[in-house]
C-alpha positions in Angstrom: 0.0 0.0 0.0 1.1 3.6 -0.7 -0.5 7.0 -0.6 -0.2 9.1 -3.7 -1.4 12.8 -3.6 -1.4 14.7 -6.9 -0.2 18.2 -6.1 1.0 21.5 -7.6 2.4 24.9 -6.5 -1.1 26.2 -5.6 -1.7 23.5 -2.9 -0.9 24.9 0.6 2.3 23.5 2.2 0.2 22.5 5.2 -1.9 20.1 3.1 1.1 18.0 2.0 2.7 18.1 5.4 -0.3 16.9 7.3 -0.9 14.1 4.8 2.7 13.0 5.0 2.6 13.1 8.8 -0.5 11.0 8.9 1.1 8.4 6.5 4.3 8.3 8.6 2.3 7.6 11.7 0.7 4.6 10.1 3.8 3.4 8.2 2.3 4.1 4.8 4.7 5.0 2.0 4.0 8.6 0.7 4.7 9.6 -2.9 3.8 13.0 -4.2 3.1 13.5 -7.9 3.6 17.1 -9.3 0.9 17.4 -12.0 2.8 19.6 -14.5 5.9 17.4 -14.4 4.1 14.0 -14.6 5.4 11.9 -17.5 2.4 9.5 -18.0 4.7 6.4 -17.8 2.5 3.3 -17.5 4.9 1.9 -15.0 3.8 4.7 -12.6 0.2 3.5 -12.4 -1.0 2.6 -9.0 -1.9 -0.9 -8.0 -5.0 -2.4 -6.2 -4.8 -1.4 -2.5 -3.0 1.9 -3.1 -4.5 5.2 -2.1 -5.0 8.2 -4.5 -5.9 11.7 -3.6 -6.0 14.8 -5.9 -5.1 17.8 -3.8 -4.8 20.1 -6.8 -7.7 21.4 -8.8 -6.2 22.0 -12.3 -6.9 20.1 -15.5 -3.3 18.8 -15.4 -3.9 17.4 -12.0 -7.1 15.8 -13.0 -5.4 14.0 -16.0 -2.6 12.8 -13.8 -5.1 11.4 -11.3 -7.0 9.7 -14.1 -3.8 8.1 -15.5 -2.6 6.9 -12.1 -5.9 5.2 -11.3 -6.6 1.6 -11.9 -9.4 -0.7 -10.6 -8.9 -1.4 -6.9 -7.2 1.9 -6.1 -9.0 3.8 -3.3 -10.2 7.3 -4.2 -13.0 9.7 -3.1 -14.8 9.1 -6.4 -18.1 7.2 -6.4 -18.0 4.2 -8.8 -15.3 3.1 -11.2 -16.1 5.6 -13.8 -16.5 8.7 -11.6 -12.8 9.6 -11.8 -13.1 10.4 -15.6 -15.6 13.1 -15.3 -13.8 15.6 -13.0 -11.9 16.8 -16.2 -13.3 15.8 -19.5 -11.0 13.1 -20.9 -12.4 10.9 -23.6 -8.9 9.4 -24.5 -8.1 8.1 -21.0 -11.7 6.9 -20.6 -11.5 5.0 -23.9 -8.1 3.6 -22.9 -9.5 2.4 -19.6 -12.2 0.5 -21.5 -9.6 -1.2 -23.7 -10.7 0.7 -26.8 -7.8 1.1 -29.4 -6.7 4.7 -30.0 -3.5 6.5 -31.0 -0.9 6.9 -28.3 -1.7 10.1 -26.4 0.1 12.3 -23.8 -1.1 15.4 -22.0 1.0 18.5 -21.9 1.2 20.8 -18.9 4.9 21.6 -19.3 7.2 22.3 -22.2 10.3 21.1 -20.3 12.6 19.7 -23.0 13.4 16.5 -21.1 9.7 15.7 -20.7 8.9 16.5 -24.3 11.8 14.3 -25.5 10.5 11.4 -23.3 7.0 11.8 -24.8 8.2 11.9 -28.4 10.4 8.8 -27.9 7.4 6.9 -26.6 5.3 8.1 -29.5 7.8 6.7 -32.0 9.6 9.9 -32.9 8.7 12.9 -35.1 6.4 14.0 -36.5 3.9 14.3 -33.7 0.5 15.9 -33.5 -0.3 18.7 -31.0 -4.1 19.2 -30.4 -5.5 22.2 -28.6 -9.0 21.3 -27.3 -12.2 23.4 -27.8 -12.0 24.0 -31.6 -13.5 22.4 -34.6 -12.8 22.0 -38.3 -9.1 21.1 -37.7 -8.4 24.4 -36.0 -5.9 23.8 -33.2 -4.6 20.5 -34.7 -0.9 21.1 -35.5 2.0 19.0 -36.7 5.4 19.2 -35.0 8.2 17.8 -37.1 11.2 18.6 -34.9 11.9 19.4 -31.3 12.3 23.2 -32.0 8.8 23.3 -33.6 7.3 21.1 -30.8 8.8 23.3 -28.0 7.5 26.5 -29.6 4.0 25.1 -30.1 3.9 23.7 -26.5 5.2 27.0 -25.1 2.6 29.1 -26.9 -0.3 26.7 -26.1 0.5 26.4 -22.4 1.0 30.2 -22.2 -2.5 30.6 -23.6 -3.9 28.5 -20.7 -4.2 25.3 -22.7 -3.3 21.8 -21.8 -2.8 20.4 -25.3 -2.8 16.7 -26.2 0.3 15.2 -27.8 -0.6 12.5 -30.3 1.1 9.8 -32.3 1.1 10.7 -35.9 -0.6 8.2 -38.3 0.2 9.0 -41.9 -2.6 8.9 -44.5 -5.2 8.2 -41.9 -8.9 8.2 -42.7 -11.2 9.6 -40.1 -14.5 7.8 -39.7 -17.5 9.0 -37.8 -20.1 6.4 -36.8 -23.5 6.6 -35.1 -24.3 3.6 -32.9 -27.8 2.6 -31.8 -27.9 -0.3 -29.4 -25.2 -2.7 -30.6 -25.0 -1.7 -34.3 -23.8 1.2 -36.5 -26.8 2.8 -38.2 -25.0 5.6 -40.1 -21.5 6.6 -40.9 -19.3 8.8 -43.1 -15.6 9.3 -43.7 -13.5 12.4 -43.6 -10.5 12.2 -46.0 -7.2 13.9 -45.7 -7.2 17.4 -47.2 -4.9 18.1 -50.2 -1.5 19.7 -49.1 -2.5 19.1 -45.4 -2.1 16.3 -42.8 -5.6 16.9 -41.4 -8.9 15.5 -42.5 -12.2 17.4 -43.2 -15.8 16.7 -43.7 -17.1 15.8 -47.1 -20.2 16.6 -49.1 -19.5 13.7 -51.6 -22.1 11.0 -51.6 -19.4 8.3 -51.9 -18.1 9.2 -48.5 -21.5 8.7 -46.9 -22.0 5.4 -48.8 -18.6 4.0 -48.0 -18.5 1.0 -45.7 -16.4 1.5 -42.5 -13.7 -1.1 -41.8 -14.8 -3.9 -39.5 -12.3 -2.8 -36.8 -13.8 0.8 -36.8 -17.4 -0.7 -36.4 -16.3 -2.9 -33.5 -14.5 0.0 -31.7 -17.5 2.3 -32.1 -19.9 -0.2 -30.7 -17.5 -1.0 -27.8 -17.1 2.7 -27.1 -20.8 3.2 -26.7 -22.0 2.5 -23.1 -25.2 0.8 -22.2 -27.5 3.2 -20.4 -30.3 1.9 -18.1 -33.9 2.3 -19.5 
């Protein structure tokens, strides 16, 4: 058993000190995670019986908490899925359900050592930087070198964003599927735009008539939860 608080500079010193003293009195190992420096290494995930507490209130802290969590870890969240709704995070929610998706990391720092570690685990350059809250491909950027990644990360974080860092998949086709019950009832594909790495919506009938790959259908159905009547 270990106790893992997720913290940051805004958390009062007294909070960490009192928690550490309580753990010391009970012989429980105490390991603080600083949200903005967290590297999202799967080896850092907590194990059943460990204790997890998010002392900080930022999006970065919420994502670190979500990543650290695994079934059997004690938290203050009600139910297994509750932890994924304190900061909207579809990627970690999908990953927790075993749904395939591109490798993803969550940037709260542009520290060169941290960026290099992320890029190495994504398979090298290029990588995709995604700022949330936009549509039509706005905020989706391609970094082809460490200088370009650092400048994009610096700017995004300075604007108050916590961008996603994604594995780049060349010539990818983006499918959108509507699921009803346990089957796909409608779909369309977004193809890559000429002279761009991004995809965009189509008005071509052939893109609405196209049949999605079986793997995409299976993933879409699996990603759709069953709601009680």
